[in-house]
N, CA, C and O atoms as a MOPAC input file, in Angstrom:
PM7 MOZYME 1SCF
protein

 N     13.71000 1    25.57400 1    -7.17200 1
 C     12.53600 1    24.46800 1    -6.44200 1
 C     13.25800 1    24.53600 1    -5.11300 1
 O     14.36200 1    24.97500 1    -4.79400 1
 N     12.18600 1    23.90700 1    -4.38200 1
 C     12.71500 1    24.35800 1    -2.07800 1
 C     13.01400 1    22.58500 1    -2.13100 1
 O     12.73900 1    21.75700 1    -3.00000 1
 N     13.41300 1    22.50800 1    -1.34600 1
 C     14.31400 1    21.27700 1    -0.68400 1
 C     12.88000 1    20.75000 1    -0.05000 1
 O     12.73600 1    19.62900 1     0.43800 1
 N     12.14500 1    21.46500 1    -0.11700 1
 C     10.63200 1    21.22700 1     0.96300 1
 C      9.90500 1    20.38800 1    -0.18000 1
 O      9.33800 1    19.36400 1     0.20000 1
 N      9.85900 1    20.67800 1    -1.42600 1
 C      8.84800 1    20.18500 1    -2.84700 1
 C      9.58500 1    19.07800 1    -2.77000 1
 O     10.80000 1    19.21600 1    -2.63300 1
 N      8.91100 1    17.52200 1    -2.85200 1
 C      8.88000 1    16.44700 1    -3.45700 1
 C      8.16600 1    15.84300 1    -3.48600 1
 O      7.11100 1    16.12100 1    -2.91600 1
 N      8.37300 1    14.39100 1    -4.32700 1
 C      6.70900 1    13.58800 1    -5.31200 1
 C      7.47000 1    11.69200 1    -4.55600 1
 O      8.37800 1    10.90800 1    -4.83100 1
 N      6.66600 1    11.78600 1    -3.83500 1
 C      7.08400 1    10.28400 1    -3.04400 1
 C      5.83800 1     9.09500 1    -3.61400 1
 O      4.64000 1     9.18600 1    -3.34400 1
 N      6.39800 1     8.13400 1    -4.34800 1
 C      5.76300 1     7.18400 1    -4.92800 1
 C      5.94100 1     5.75900 1    -3.77000 1
 O      7.01000 1     5.36300 1    -3.30400 1
 N      4.78200 1     5.27100 1    -3.54700 1
 C      5.04500 1     4.29700 1    -2.51200 1
 C      3.71700 1     2.85500 1    -3.03500 1
 O      2.73000 1     3.12800 1    -3.71800 1
 N      3.94800 1     1.77000 1    -2.65100 1
 C      3.08500 1     0.43900 1    -3.07000 1
 C      2.59900 1    -0.04800 1    -1.94500 1
 O      3.32600 1    -0.13400 1    -0.95500 1
 N      1.14300 1    -0.48700 1    -1.91900 1
 C      0.81500 1    -1.68400 1    -0.59000 1
 C     -0.02000 1    -2.29300 1    -1.10200 1
 O     -0.65500 1    -1.94400 1    -2.09800 1
 N     -0.14800 1    -3.39900 1    -0.42400 1
 C     -0.74800 1    -4.84600 1    -1.22900 1
 C     -2.32900 1    -4.65700 1    -0.13600 1
 O     -2.36700 1    -4.48700 1     1.08300 1
 N     -3.30100 1    -4.74800 1    -0.96000 1
 C     -4.50200 1    -5.35400 1    -0.58300 1
 C     -5.02200 1    -6.75800 1    -0.96100 1
 O     -4.67800 1    -7.49800 1    -1.88200 1
 N     -6.15900 1    -6.95300 1     0.23200 1
 C     -6.47100 1    -8.68000 1    -0.11100 1
 C     -8.21100 1    -8.02300 1    -0.11700 1
 O     -8.87200 1    -7.34200 1     0.66700 1
 N     -8.41700 1    -8.55700 1    -1.22800 1
 C    -10.35700 1    -8.46700 1    -1.12500 1
 C    -11.31800 1    -9.68000 1    -1.05900 1
 O    -11.69900 1   -10.17900 1    -2.11800 1
 N    -11.64500 1   -10.07900 1    -0.11200 1
 C    -12.13800 1   -11.17900 1     0.20300 1
 C    -13.21300 1   -10.96700 1    -0.80100 1
 O    -13.44400 1    -9.84300 1    -1.24600 1
 N    -14.24800 1   -12.61600 1    -1.37300 1
 C    -14.89400 1   -12.77200 1    -1.66700 1
 C    -16.44400 1   -12.01300 1    -1.41500 1
 O    -17.48600 1   -12.16700 1    -2.05200 1
 N    -16.16900 1   -11.19600 1    -0.30200 1
 C    -17.50100 1   -10.47600 1     0.28300 1
 C    -17.22600 1    -9.35100 1    -0.27100 1
 O    -17.81000 1    -8.28700 1    -0.06200 1
 N    -16.23500 1    -9.56100 1    -1.07100 1
 C    -16.14400 1    -7.60900 1    -1.32700 1
 C    -15.57600 1    -6.77300 1    -0.49800 1
 O    -15.49600 1    -5.58300 1    -0.80300 1
 N    -15.05200 1    -7.28000 1     0.76800 1
 C    -14.25700 1    -6.59000 1     1.51100 1
 C    -13.05900 1    -6.57200 1     1.60500 1
 O    -12.29400 1    -7.53400 1     1.52300 1
 N    -12.69700 1    -4.96400 1     1.86600 1
 C    -11.19100 1    -4.86500 1     1.04800 1
 C    -10.44900 1    -4.33800 1     2.28800 1
 O    -10.94600 1    -3.40000 1     2.91100 1
 N     -9.14300 1    -4.95700 1     2.73000 1
 C     -8.57400 1    -4.46400 1     3.67300 1
 C     -6.88000 1    -4.67200 1     3.05800 1
 O     -6.48900 1    -5.50400 1     2.24000 1
 N     -6.19200 1    -3.74600 1     3.68000 1
 C     -4.48600 1    -3.33800 1     3.79900 1
 C     -3.96800 1    -3.86400 1     4.39300 1
 O     -4.39400 1    -4.17300 1     5.50600 1
 N     -2.17600 1    -4.41300 1     3.71000 1
 C     -1.57600 1    -5.33300 1     4.40200 1
 C     -0.77600 1    -4.42500 1     5.40100 1
 O     -0.03400 1    -3.49100 1     5.09800 1
 N     -1.09300 1    -4.90900 1     6.70100 1
 C      0.30400 1    -4.19800 1     7.57300 1
 C      1.13800 1    -5.56900 1     7.88600 1
 O      0.58900 1    -6.62200 1     8.21000 1
 N      2.70900 1    -5.37600 1     7.72200 1
 C      4.12300 1    -5.91700 1     8.09100 1
 C      4.09100 1    -5.69600 1     8.92200 1
 O      3.55100 1    -4.60100 1     9.07900 1
 N      4.70000 1    -6.57500 1    10.59100 1
 C      5.58200 1    -6.84000 1    11.14000 1
 C      6.81600 1    -7.22300 1    11.04900 1
 O      7.24500 1    -8.25900 1    11.55600 1
 N      7.63300 1    -6.23000 1    10.24300 1
 C      9.26500 1    -6.67100 1    10.44100 1
 C     10.19000 1    -7.15300 1    11.71900 1
 O     11.35000 1    -7.55000 1    11.61100 1
 N      9.55200 1    -7.05800 1    12.77900 1
 C     10.36500 1    -7.42300 1    14.04400 1
 C      9.97500 1    -9.07600 1    14.10000 1
 O     10.86200 1    -9.92800 1    14.05000 1
 N      8.66400 1    -9.39000 1    14.20000 1
 C      8.49600 1   -10.79000 1    14.54900 1
 C      7.74000 1   -11.49500 1    13.48900 1
 O      7.02700 1   -12.46700 1    13.74100 1
 N      7.91400 1   -10.95400 1    12.18300 1
 C      7.32200 1   -11.27000 1    10.63200 1
 C      5.94200 1   -11.67600 1    10.63700 1
 O      5.57500 1   -12.72800 1    10.11500 1
 N      4.89300 1   -10.58200 1    11.42000 1
 C      3.85600 1   -11.06700 1    11.54400 1
 C      2.79800 1   -10.06800 1    10.21200 1
 O      3.20400 1    -9.11500 1     9.54700 1
 N      1.37000 1   -10.71700 1    10.17300 1
 C      1.26600 1    -9.99900 1     8.85100 1
 C     -0.27500 1    -9.64200 1     9.57700 1
 O     -1.02400 1   -10.53700 1     9.96700 1
 N     -0.59000 1    -8.21800 1     9.67700 1
 C     -1.72500 1    -7.97100 1     9.59800 1
 C     -3.44100 1    -7.62100 1     8.90600 1
 O     -3.43500 1    -8.79500 1     8.53500 1
 N     -3.98700 1    -7.41400 1     8.71600 1
 C     -5.29200 1    -6.55600 1     7.75900 1
 C     -5.85600 1    -6.14700 1     8.35100 1
 O     -6.25300 1    -6.68200 1     9.38600 1
 N     -6.26500 1    -4.58200 1     7.83000 1
 C     -6.67400 1    -3.41400 1     8.09600 1
 C     -7.71500 1    -3.19800 1     7.20500 1
 O     -7.69800 1    -3.70600 1     6.08400 1
 N     -8.61900 1    -2.49200 1     7.59500 1
 C     -9.39300 1    -1.84800 1     6.52700 1
 C     -9.26700 1     0.10700 1     6.31400 1
 O     -9.67900 1     0.91000 1     5.47700 1
 N     -8.51600 1     0.18600 1     7.51000 1
 C     -7.85500 1     1.99000 1     7.22400 1
 C     -6.53500 1     1.76400 1     6.27900 1
 O     -5.52100 1     1.15700 1     6.62100 1
 N     -6.67600 1     2.12700 1     5.53900 1
 C     -5.57800 1     2.60800 1     4.31700 1
 C     -4.30800 1     3.35600 1     5.07400 1
 O     -3.19800 1     3.20300 1     4.56300 1
 N     -4.40000 1     3.97200 1     5.99400 1
 C     -3.10600 1     4.74000 1     7.31000 1
 C     -2.24000 1     3.88900 1     7.52400 1
 O     -1.03300 1     4.06100 1     7.69800 1
 N     -3.11300 1     2.50600 1     7.51500 1
 C     -2.35600 1     1.43700 1     8.73200 1
 C     -1.46300 1     0.62300 1     7.84400 1
 O     -0.57600 1    -0.05700 1     8.36000 1
 N     -1.67300 1     0.64800 1     6.25800 1
 C     -0.77100 1    -0.27000 1     5.06300 1
 C      0.70900 1    -0.27300 1     5.20000 1
 O      1.21700 1     0.80900 1     5.49300 1
 N      1.54600 1    -1.37000 1     5.02800 1
 C      3.09100 1    -0.85300 1     4.71900 1
 C      3.61500 1    -0.45600 1     3.58400 1
 O      3.92400 1    -1.10100 1     2.58200 1
 N      3.68100 1     0.52700 1     3.79800 1
 C      4.18200 1     0.90800 1     1.98400 1
 C      5.64500 1     0.12400 1     1.82000 1
 O      6.29300 1    -0.33500 1     2.76000 1
 N      6.02600 1     0.07400 1     0.37900 1
 C      6.74300 1    -0.22200 1     0.06300 1
 C      7.57900 1     0.57800 1    -0.92500 1
 O      7.00100 1     1.28500 1    -1.75000 1
 N      8.94100 1     0.50700 1    -0.88800 1
 C      9.22400 1     1.59800 1    -1.82800 1
 C      9.61700 1     1.40500 1    -3.11500 1
 O     10.12700 1     2.32300 1    -3.75700 1
 N      9.34600 1    -0.25900 1    -3.81200 1
 C      9.56900 1    -0.54700 1    -4.51900 1
 C      7.92000 1    -1.04800 1    -4.84400 1
 O      7.07600 1    -0.99600 1    -3.95000 1
 N      7.50400 1    -1.66100 1    -6.60800 1
 C      6.57100 1    -2.13000 1    -7.51500 1
 C      6.81200 1    -3.26800 1    -7.21200 1
 O      5.87200 1    -3.94000 1    -6.78900 1
 N      8.50900 1    -4.04400 1    -7.35100 1
 C      8.17900 1    -5.34000 1    -7.01300 1
 C      8.53900 1    -5.73500 1    -5.18800 1
 O      8.37800 1    -6.81400 1    -4.61800 1
 N      8.82300 1    -5.02200 1    -4.87900 1
 C      8.77100 1    -5.37200 1    -3.14100 1
 C      7.25500 1    -5.39400 1    -2.67700 1
 O      7.04300 1    -5.97700 1    -1.61400 1
 N      6.26500 1    -4.88100 1    -3.28100 1
 C      4.96700 1    -5.15700 1    -2.78600 1
 C      4.20900 1    -6.29000 1    -3.73000 1
 O      3.14900 1    -6.84400 1    -3.43600 1
 N      4.92600 1    -6.49100 1    -4.83000 1
 C      4.39600 1    -7.68000 1    -5.87600 1
 C      4.75400 1    -8.74300 1    -4.60900 1
 O      3.85300 1    -9.26000 1    -3.94900 1
 N      6.32000 1    -9.02500 1    -4.33300 1
 C      6.44300 1   -10.12200 1    -3.44500 1
 C      6.14600 1   -10.54400 1    -2.85200 1
 O      6.12000 1   -11.77500 1    -2.85300 1
 N      5.45900 1    -9.37500 1    -1.37800 1
 C      4.51000 1    -9.69700 1    -0.64700 1
 C      2.92400 1   -10.11800 1    -1.09800 1
 O      2.08900 1   -10.67500 1    -0.38500 1
 N      2.77400 1    -9.66500 1    -2.53800 1
 C      1.34900 1   -10.48200 1    -2.63500 1
 C      1.41800 1   -11.08800 1    -3.31500 1
 O      0.48200 1   -10.85900 1    -4.08100 1
 N      2.03100 1   -11.93500 1    -3.68800 1
 C      2.72400 1   -13.29500 1    -3.83400 1
 C      3.01100 1   -14.15900 1    -3.19600 1
 O      2.97300 1   -15.30100 1    -3.65400 1
 N      3.36700 1   -13.92000 1    -2.01200 1
 C      3.62800 1   -15.08300 1    -0.70100 1
 C      2.07900 1   -14.60600 1     0.08600 1
 O      1.34500 1   -15.54900 1     0.38200 1
 N      1.68000 1   -13.46400 1     0.35500 1
 C      0.06400 1   -13.63600 1     0.81300 1
 C     -0.86700 1   -14.57900 1    -0.36100 1
 O     -1.99900 1   -15.00500 1    -0.13600 1
 N     -0.04400 1   -14.79800 1    -1.73300 1
 C     -1.46100 1   -15.55600 1    -2.72700 1
 C     -1.62600 1   -16.68200 1    -1.98200 1
 O     -2.59100 1   -17.11400 1    -1.35100 1
 N     -0.07200 1   -17.24600 1    -2.23500 1
 C      0.00200 1   -19.01700 1    -1.93600 1
 C      0.12100 1   -18.88300 1    -0.54200 1
 O      0.92200 1   -19.74800 1    -0.18700 1
 N     -0.31600 1   -18.16100 1     0.54700 1
 C     -0.20700 1   -18.48300 1     2.01000 1
 C     -1.82500 1   -18.47800 1     2.02500 1
 O     -2.33800 1   -19.19900 1     2.88000 1
 N     -2.85200 1   -17.60400 1     1.00700 1
 C     -4.61800 1   -17.58300 1     0.89100 1
 C     -4.66000 1   -19.22700 1     0.58800 1
 O     -5.02000 1   -19.93700 1     1.52700 1
 N     -4.30500 1   -19.87100 1    -0.69200 1
 C     -4.34800 1   -20.71000 1    -1.15600 1
 C     -4.11400 1   -21.95100 1    -0.20000 1
 O     -4.87000 1   -22.91800 1    -0.29100 1
 N     -3.30500 1   -21.93800 1     0.51200 1
 C     -2.60500 1   -23.11600 1     1.29500 1
 C     -4.39000 1   -22.99400 1     2.30200 1
 O     -5.07600 1   -23.97600 1     2.58400 1
 N     -4.57500 1   -22.21400 1     2.48600 1
 C     -5.32300 1   -21.64600 1     4.19800 1
 C     -6.48000 1   -22.06800 1     3.36900 1
 O     -7.42900 1   -22.23700 1     4.13400 1
 N     -6.86300 1   -22.34400 1     1.97800 1
 C     -8.27600 1   -22.17200 1     1.33600 1
 C     -9.10200 1   -20.63900 1     2.30200 1
 O     -9.93600 1   -20.58600 1     3.20700 1
 N     -8.24600 1   -19.46800 1     1.43200 1
 C     -9.35400 1   -18.61100 1     2.08600 1
 C     -9.69500 1   -18.11800 1     0.48300 1
 O     -8.81200 1   -18.39700 1    -0.32800 1
 N    -10.51700 1   -17.63400 1     0.12700 1
 C    -10.98800 1   -17.66000 1    -1.05200 1
 C    -10.98700 1   -15.56200 1    -1.24900 1
 O    -11.97500 1   -14.91100 1    -0.91200 1
 N     -9.99700 1   -15.04700 1    -1.69700 1
 C     -9.24100 1   -13.79600 1    -1.70900 1
 C     -8.88900 1   -12.97600 1    -3.18000 1
 O     -8.57100 1   -13.57000 1    -4.21000 1
 N     -8.93800 1   -12.38000 1    -3.13200 1
 C     -7.63000 1   -11.86200 1    -4.28500 1
 C     -6.78500 1   -10.56200 1    -4.29500 1
 O     -7.23900 1    -9.45100 1    -4.57200 1
 N     -5.96100 1   -10.73700 1    -4.07900 1
 C     -4.32100 1    -9.85300 1    -3.38000 1
 C     -4.23400 1    -9.43500 1    -4.47000 1
 O     -4.41900 1   -10.00800 1    -5.54400 1
 N     -3.78000 1    -7.80900 1    -4.11400 1
 C     -3.39600 1    -7.00400 1    -5.15700 1
 C     -2.72800 1    -5.68800 1    -4.97400 1
 O     -3.13000 1    -4.92300 1    -4.09700 1
 N     -1.72500 1    -5.37700 1    -5.75500 1
 C     -0.91900 1    -3.88900 1    -5.69200 1
 C     -1.53700 1    -2.66600 1    -5.91700 1
 O     -2.12600 1    -2.59000 1    -6.99500 1
 N     -1.57800 1    -1.36100 1    -4.96100 1
 C     -1.80100 1    -0.24400 1    -5.52800 1
 C     -0.66200 1     0.34000 1    -4.74700 1
 O     -0.17200 1     0.02600 1    -3.66200 1
 N     -0.35600 1     1.37300 1    -5.69800 1
 C      0.22900 1     2.40200 1    -5.51500 1
 C     -0.15700 1     3.69400 1    -5.11200 1
 O     -1.25000 1     3.73300 1    -5.67800 1
 N     -0.04100 1     4.88300 1    -4.49000 1
 C      0.03700 1     6.07900 1    -4.00200 1
 C      0.99000 1     7.22300 1    -4.09800 1
 O      2.01900 1     7.24300 1    -3.42200 1
 N      0.75600 1     7.91100 1    -4.69600 1
 C      1.91700 1     9.01000 1    -4.90100 1
 C      1.34800 1    10.53600 1    -4.23400 1
 O      0.18200 1    10.91600 1    -4.12200 1
 N      2.30500 1    11.06500 1    -3.94100 1
 C      2.41700 1    11.52100 1    -2.75900 1
 C      3.16500 1    13.13300 1    -2.84300 1
 O      4.31300 1    13.25300 1    -2.41300 1
 N      2.58100 1    14.09300 1    -3.30400 1
 C      3.25000 1    16.04900 1    -3.51800 1
 C      3.40200 1    16.19900 1    -3.01400 1
 O      2.64000 1    15.64400 1    -2.22300 1
 N      4.32900 1    16.97200 1    -2.35700 1
 C      4.35900 1    18.58700 1    -1.74500 1
 C      5.54100 1    19.20400 1    -2.06900 1
 O      6.71800 1    18.85800 1    -2.16800 1
 N      4.56800 1    20.75800 1    -2.28000 1
 C      5.11500 1    21.66000 1    -2.86500 1
 C      4.01900 1    23.11300 1    -2.28100 1
 O      3.01200 1    23.26400 1    -1.58900 1
 N      5.00600 1    23.97800 1    -3.09100 1
 C      4.26600 1    25.22600 1    -2.18500 1
 C      2.91600 1    25.37600 1    -2.64000 1
 O      2.21600 1    24.63600 1    -3.33200 1
 N      2.64700 1    26.73800 1    -1.98600 1
 C      0.74100 1    27.28600 1    -2.32600 1
 C      1.46200 1    28.24200 1    -2.67400 1
 O      2.28600 1    28.73300 1    -1.90300 1
 N      1.20200 1    28.82600 1    -4.34800 1
 C      1.36600 1    30.10100 1    -4.56300 1
 C     -0.18800 1    30.86100 1    -4.58300 1
 O     -1.20300 1    30.35400 1    -5.05900 1
 N     -0.08700 1    32.18200 1    -3.94700 1
 C     -1.22100 1    33.03800 1    -4.31800 1
 C     -1.50500 1    33.17200 1    -5.80200 1
 O     -0.54700 1    33.52800 1    -6.48900 1
 N     -2.34400 1    33.00900 1    -6.24400 1
 C     -2.82900 1    34.60800 1    -7.65500 1
 C     -2.84800 1    35.15500 1    -7.78400 1
 O     -3.48700 1    35.81100 1    -6.96100 1
 N     -2.29900 1    35.89200 1    -8.87100 1
 C     -2.06700 1    37.16400 1    -9.09200 1
 C     -2.98500 1    37.81000 1   -10.24100 1
 O     -2.92200 1    37.62800 1   -11.45700 1
 N     -3.90500 1    38.66300 1    -9.45400 1
 C     -4.68700 1    39.49000 1   -10.17600 1
 C     -4.66500 1    40.23600 1   -11.14300 1
 O     -4.13200 1    41.18200 1   -10.56300 1
 N     -4.87600 1    40.75800 1   -12.62700 1
 C     -4.23500 1    41.45800 1   -13.58400 1
 C     -5.64100 1    42.58200 1   -14.08200 1
 O     -5.47700 1    43.41900 1   -14.96900 1

């Protein structure tokens, strides 16, 4: 197995508004700000499900506090890097 072959699993938080619009959470760890984006590539990715679940719970509490009608979810992404091998004809 090559040192370049990897499998990476990451977790991120999604907010679904009452209207059905979904956005991903981006957390600025410098100043603690939270931003919501429609582009999945903008999401803050967490190493563990527990970290993402904690952030989801915080956002859910803040949403209730500010009377937002939204659902907060944790998603998982699985990325694989591996060699492309040519098929041999027989």
